[in-house]
Each structure stands twice: as C-alpha cells, then as structure tokens.
C-alpha positions, 0 to 999 in steps of 0.5 A: 328863931322866935316862935308862936305856939298854940296848944302849948299846955296840952300833951303834944304842945308841951313836948314841942315847947321843951324840944324847941327851947332845948334847940335854942328857940324863943317861944311865945305860947298861947294860953287861954287861962291863968292856970297855964302861966306857971307851967309855961314860965317854969319851962322857960317859955313866954306866954300870950293870954289873948284870943286867937279870934282877935285879929288886931291883937294877933297881928301885932303879936306875930309881927315879932315872930318868925314862925307859927306852930299851930298845934291846938285843936278840938281833939274830940270825936263827939260834940256840936258841929259848930265847935269842931268848925270854930276850933279846927277851921275858923281859928286856923283861918285867923292865924293864917291871915294874921301870919300873912299880914305880920309877914311871918316866914313859916307856918307849921300845922299839926294835922292828923293822919286821919285826914286821909281816912274816909271809907271804912276799909284798911289803908295800907302803906298809903302816901299823901295823895290819898283823898281827904276825909269828907264824911260828916260821920267823922267830924274831927278828921273832916274839919282837920282836913279842911284846915289842912287844905287852908294851910297848904293853899296859903303857901307862898314865897313869903309865907312857907307852910307845911302840914305834919300828919301824925297817926296815933300820938303816944307817950307818957301822958297820952290818950292811953293814960287819960282814957283808954287805960282807965276804960280797959281797967273797967272792962270798957275797952275791947279789940276790933276784929281781934286787933290783928292788923297793921297800925301806924303810930307816932311817938310824941318825941318823933313828932317833936323832932319833925317839927324841929326839922320843919323850922329849918327845911325848905318848905313847899306847901305840902303835907307829910306823914310822920310816924314811928319806924315800922309798925306793929299790929294794933293789938300787939302795940296796944297790949305793950302800951297798956302793960307798961302803963300798968293797965289791964289788957282786954280779952273781949273782941267785937267785929268791927262792922258790928261795933260801927253799927252799935256806935251809930245807934249810941250816937242816935240815942245821945242826939235824941235825948240831947245828952251832954256827956260823951258817948262811950263809943262813936263811929269816928273812934271805930274808924280810927282804931278798927281798920288796918292803917299804915303810911309811907314817910318817904315824903317826910324823908325827902322834904324834911330829912326825917328819920324817927328819933326813937324806936317803939321799943325804946319809947315803951321802956321809957314809959315803963321806967316812969310808971 
C-alpha cells in the first residue's frame, strides 16, 4: 500500500514510518524543510517537500496514494488561537478535501484522548460516547476535537475514515525526555493531589500497532481509544518513567484546584505582558495530568482487533537499556 504520512519527523510519526516500512508499505512523508530529507531517506521512505495548504499540488500527490495517515499537529498548550486552528483544523480540512478528490481509500487521523476531556473532574473507564471538549481554556484538545469530527463526518463508501485516540504517548524520546524530565531535574515539576489516581497511557509502539491494524480493518467512520493494557496510578507510572530515564523524582505535591488557579493567573500575566515564551504552567496541562483518567479500548478491539503489542513493564525496560 502507498501511504502519505504527515508528521513523519516527529516522535510519533517517526515510529509510524519505521513500523509501516517494516510491514512492507511504501511511504511518502510530508516534510517542511530540507532538514528532514536525510532522516526520511535513511529509513527508506520517500518525501514530499510541499505545502499542505496547496490544494492542487496535494491533490496531484494523493492520486497515487491508497491511504493518508494524518499525524502532524500543533502539539502545544499555549499560543495564539489562530495557530491551533490553522494547524489542527484547517490543515485537516485541506487533507480531507484533497483525499476525496484524489479518491484515496483510507484516512487515519491521529486524534487524542483529551478530546473527551471537558469538565475538570476524573473520567474513569470512559468510552467514545463521552462528549467532545469545547472549552476555550483547552486550545489543543478543543481544536483536535473539531478536527476529529471533520474526519469522521467525511467517512463514505469511497473514503473510509477512523480517528485513533491515544492518551499520554510515551517511549524513548517522548515528552518526559524533552520536557518533563528536565523540569523534574530543576525542581520545576510537582505531583497534583499526590498523583494517586488512575492514569491511562499509550506506548508509541502500541499506537503504531493500532495504525498498522487500521490499514487492514473494515473502517466505519468512528473513533477508537488506543491505550496500554491496564493502567498505573499517575505517580507510580511517572516515577518509573523518570527513573528509567535517569531523571529526579519530585517530592512536592500541589492541590489540583490550587494548581489550576495558579495556571490561570500565570496565563493572564503572560497575555497582559504579551510574553513570547511559553508559561511554566497552563490550565490545559493541569487538566491533562491532574485528574484521574482511564479509558475502555473495547471499541478498538471490535473495530481493529486491537490488543497492546507491548506491556508497560517491557517498554520501561527497553528505555532503561537505552538510557
């Protein structure tokens, strides 16, 4: 199968590229600069150095593709609203329209479990019927939710679509290695309410496995949560992840309600002063990490035949060997 992949040079997309090439697929990867060419070619993939907003060029490219895997996103929790809307919503619209015109058969959208997070409360063992996030306080989750709805509504007999919803995606090179671990080492990371609440996670290999399955399954235009088998309390999981990465484990804990208020105050200061840097704490981050969250993968089992490819313990050991 010939596949067009966005976000191929990122943490998640690069794992997709490796997995799909090993499955025998042909990959054409969207890159935004020359810097990504060597990385893609070294792995055996092809590349397209074009604009996802160039409808004509995109339609021409997709004429030769069987599937689109849309992994690219504006994965931040702070910034101008327009940047979230342009990257997460507008680009998805362009890709869907081009895929329809080019008669692409499958469109796999990498959504996020947080599209189901709206109210500030624990969500335990939820399924895909949970209402979509619509809060302006959570720009990433809200715009991903809108994009997901566009993808699912585009499902037809000609273009079959699916949205995969992973919670916290982890593995070597993840957000712990890029941000959280460094913050922990500097004493800038703390638990929320002690961290003793359920917390769903998804190792990047398990998400890659789900994508591989989605290329063969009978898609029905629905969303599916994808997660690791079982779950650990947030503090237990993050403590193990920090330790295998060689990072310090924080001792400080803040009440989640207080942390949320502090984050709101920090955001207000950043806006009033028009500061360009990212705030040290924002409300969406508190919402994502400060409340119990567990999900059912029954839908993924039914639609995709999904079962996790690797366990949490096995994946932690792999990171420890690399560290």
